[in-house]
C-alpha positions, 0 to 999 in steps of 0.5 A: 512510405516504408512499412511500419515495424510492429511494436512488441506487446507492452508488458502488463503493469502490476496494476493490470495484473492486480485487476485481472486477479481481483476481477475488478473489470469495472474499475476505470483507470485514469492516468492519474490513478495509474501513477498513484498506484505505481508510486504505492507499488514502488514504495515500501514506507506506506506513504501519506497522501502528501508523500504521494503527491510529492512523488507523483508530481515528477511524473504528472506535474499537473496533479493536485492533492485533491486528485491524489485523494480522489485516486486513493479513495477510488483505489481503496474502495476498489480493493486495489490498495489498503488504507493504514491507520496508525493512531491519530496520524495521517492515513498511510497507504499500502499496495501489499494485499497479502495478510500482514500487519504493520510495524510502527517505529515509535522513534522515527515514525516509519511504518513497515510490513510484518508478515506471519511466519506461516502463510496459512495464518488464521487470525481466528485461531491466534486471537481469542474471539467471541464464539462463532465470530468470523474474521473478514479482515485484521487491522493490527499495528505493532509498535516498537523501535526499528532496527535502525533507531535501536542501533542509533540509541545503542551507539549513543549509550 
């Protein structure tokens, strides 16, 4: 039998790096959780659970909607992703853990990240909060019309 050639070490995934940074060593990562996270990491459109199911199905045909919801619940409660709530629509999910708000286009319904101009953004200094209040997180949605929808409207006018 010929000697086996050593395999190069596998590059850590984005999820592995995030787990290391967050110190979330107690998080049990199933193959489905990895797939769901990978879909979120590759997307910038804040997909719903149904969107994620359709994208994961190509990679993992046996996955169900209940499993996707379980994965999203686990990843959210572990602090690996964020749930995004825009009014009364379905919950969307975001893998971007940096400080940001969400821009929601009222015309097409897309949700995009909007980052502050300054990296040291402090919501407590921007908003008039009650004296002595401490901000643990900010959930802000900005509504308007995205550039694509604005351009379509301008072309019709």
